[in-house]
C-alpha positions as CSV (number, residue, x, y, z in Angstrom):
1,M,-21.5,8.3,-12.7
2,T,-18.2,6.7,-11.5
3,A,-16.2,7.9,-8.6
4,L,-13.3,8.9,-10.8
5,K,-15.7,11.1,-12.9
6,L,-17.1,12.7,-9.8
7,I,-13.7,13.5,-8.4
8,K,-12.6,15.0,-11.8
9,Q,-15.8,17.0,-11.9
10,H,-15.7,18.3,-8.3
11,G,-11.9,18.3,-7.7
12,N,-11.7,16.2,-4.5
13,L,-13.6,13.7,-2.5
14,G,-14.8,16.2,0.0
15,A,-16.4,18.3,-2.7
16,V,-18.0,15.1,-4.2
17,L,-19.5,14.3,-0.9
18,A,-20.8,17.8,-0.4
19,A,-22.4,17.8,-3.9
20,L,-24.0,14.4,-3.3
21,R,-25.4,15.6,0.0
22,E,-26.8,18.8,-1.7
23,K,-28.7,16.5,-4.1
24,G,-30.2,14.7,-1.1
25,T,-28.0,11.6,-1.2
26,E,-27.7,10.1,2.3
27,I,-24.0,9.3,3.0
28,P,-23.2,7.9,6.4
29,E,-20.0,9.1,8.0
30,P,-17.7,6.2,9.0
31,E,-17.2,6.2,12.8
32,L,-13.8,7.0,14.2
33,Y,-12.2,7.8,10.8
34,P,-9.8,10.7,10.9
35,H,-10.7,12.3,7.6
36,E,-8.6,15.5,8.1
37,E,-5.5,13.6,9.3
38,A,-5.7,11.2,6.3
39,H,-6.1,14.0,3.9
40,A,-3.1,15.9,5.4
41,F,-1.0,12.7,5.3
42,F,-1.5,12.3,1.6
43,E,-1.2,16.0,0.8
44,A,2.1,16.4,2.8
45,P,3.6,12.9,3.6
46,E,6.6,12.6,5.8
47,V,9.5,11.9,3.4
48,T,13.1,11.3,4.2
49,K,15.5,13.4,2.2
50,P,17.9,11.3,0.0
51,E,20.9,12.8,1.7
52,D,19.6,11.6,5.1
53,L,19.4,8.0,4.0
54,P,22.1,5.6,4.8
55,A,24.4,4.6,2.0
56,F,23.1,1.7,0.0
57,K,25.4,-1.0,-1.1
58,W,24.8,-4.3,-2.8
59,G,25.9,-7.5,-1.1
60,L,25.2,-11.1,-1.0
61,P,21.7,-12.0,0.3
62,D,21.2,-13.7,3.7
63,E,20.0,-16.9,2.1
64,E,19.1,-18.6,5.4
65,G,17.1,-15.6,6.5
66,L,15.4,-15.3,3.2
67,V,14.4,-19.0,3.2
68,Q,13.1,-18.6,6.7
69,F,11.0,-15.6,5.7
70,L,9.6,-17.3,2.6
71,A,8.9,-20.5,4.5
72,S,6.9,-18.6,7.2
73,E,5.1,-16.5,4.6
74,W,4.4,-19.5,2.4
75,H,3.3,-21.6,5.3
76,G,6.2,-23.9,5.8
77,C,7.3,-24.7,2.3
78,G,11.0,-24.1,3.0
79,E,12.3,-26.6,0.4
80,R,10.0,-25.2,-2.2
81,A,11.2,-21.7,-1.2
82,V,14.8,-22.7,-1.9
83,H,13.7,-24.2,-5.2
84,A,11.9,-20.9,-6.0
85,L,15.0,-18.9,-5.2
86,F,17.5,-20.8,-7.3
87,N,15.3,-22.0,-10.2
88,S,13.1,-20.3,-12.7
89,S,9.9,-22.3,-11.9
90,S,8.1,-22.6,-8.6
91,D,5.2,-24.6,-7.4
92,C,5.0,-22.6,-4.2
93,V,3.3,-19.5,-5.6
């Protein structure tokens, strides 16, 4: 049975693990993993209210900063990054 089917059947991952353990399946607990905190984070994530966000406005991009970022992410291919920005084809991907 797939993990998705098990979660649909039992409702959540904790119930799946409990059911598997009841059947005698040995499931090791990962060390130092904060299960409860992770669950709480996904159940009630910290979200900024839209009214608290700064106003968004479109502007011209910082081309030099973007090229530097792409060059560092793409391991020094700055010229190809410029080509990728301003042309439809790129050999840098």
